[in-house]
C-alpha positions as CSV (number, residue, x, y, z in Angstrom):
1,M,81.5,48.2,31.0
2,Y,81.5,44.5,29.7
3,L,84.0,41.9,28.5
4,H,83.2,39.8,25.3
5,V,84.6,36.3,26.1
6,G,83.4,34.4,23.1
7,A,80.4,33.6,21.0
8,D,77.5,35.7,22.3
9,V,78.8,35.8,25.9
10,V,79.7,38.9,27.8
11,V,80.4,39.5,31.5
12,G,80.4,42.8,33.3
13,L,83.8,43.8,34.2
14,R,82.7,44.4,37.9
15,Q,82.1,40.6,38.0
16,V,85.4,39.6,36.8
17,I,87.7,38.3,39.7
18,A,90.5,36.8,37.5
19,I,91.5,35.7,34.1
20,L,93.7,32.6,34.0
21,N,95.6,31.1,31.2
22,L,94.4,27.5,31.2
23,R,97.6,26.0,29.6
24,S,99.7,27.1,32.7
25,A,96.9,27.0,35.3
26,R,96.1,23.3,34.6
27,R,99.6,22.3,35.9
28,G,98.6,23.5,39.4
29,G,96.5,21.1,41.7
30,A,94.5,24.0,43.0
31,T,93.4,25.1,39.8
32,L,92.2,21.6,38.9
33,E,90.4,21.4,42.2
34,L,88.7,24.7,41.5
35,L,87.5,23.4,38.1
36,E,86.2,20.3,39.3
37,K,84.3,22.2,42.3
38,L,82.9,24.6,39.8
39,K,81.6,21.8,37.7
40,Q,80.1,19.9,40.5
41,E,78.2,22.9,41.6
42,N,77.1,23.7,38.0
43,R,78.8,27.2,38.1
44,L,81.0,26.5,35.1
45,I,80.0,27.6,31.6
46,Q,81.9,26.7,28.5
47,V,81.7,29.1,25.5
48,E,81.4,27.6,22.0
49,G,84.2,28.3,19.5
50,G,86.9,25.8,20.2
51,E,89.2,24.5,22.9
52,P,89.2,26.5,26.0
53,R,92.4,28.8,26.3
54,S,91.2,30.6,29.5
55,L,89.3,30.6,32.6
56,V,87.4,33.7,33.6
57,L,86.5,33.7,37.2
58,T,83.4,35.7,38.3
59,D,81.7,36.2,41.4
60,R,79.1,33.9,40.1
61,G,81.3,31.1,39.0
62,G,83.6,30.4,36.0
63,I,83.6,30.7,32.2
64,L,85.9,28.6,30.0
65,S,86.7,30.8,27.0
66,P,88.4,29.9,23.6
67,I,90.0,33.5,23.6
68,S,93.4,33.5,25.2
69,A,93.9,35.3,28.5
70,T,96.3,37.9,27.0
71,T,93.5,39.1,24.5
72,L,90.9,38.9,27.2
73,K,93.1,41.0,29.6
74,R,93.8,43.5,26.8
75,R,90.1,43.8,26.2
76,S,89.3,44.4,29.8
77,V,91.9,47.2,30.0
78,S,90.4,48.8,26.9
79,A,86.9,48.5,28.0
80,A,87.8,49.9,31.4
81,H,89.7,52.9,29.7
82,F,87.1,53.7,27.1
83,G,83.9,52.7,28.9
């Protein structure tokens, strides 16, 4: 089962650790530190298609997605249920 996070990017549901809303997550210092660390380690991917709205944390790094965290969560539940 896979989660489509935007453009041509999909990630296996088993790899997903968390889906964060960037609007609220950016207020926290820990999230900003995590984003900076992922950037420094070249483990952060930004999906094309607009301003990042969510951060999908995986066992390999992070993906900045233009799709809202709410939509991604709904997709993940749907994929797990029907997959």
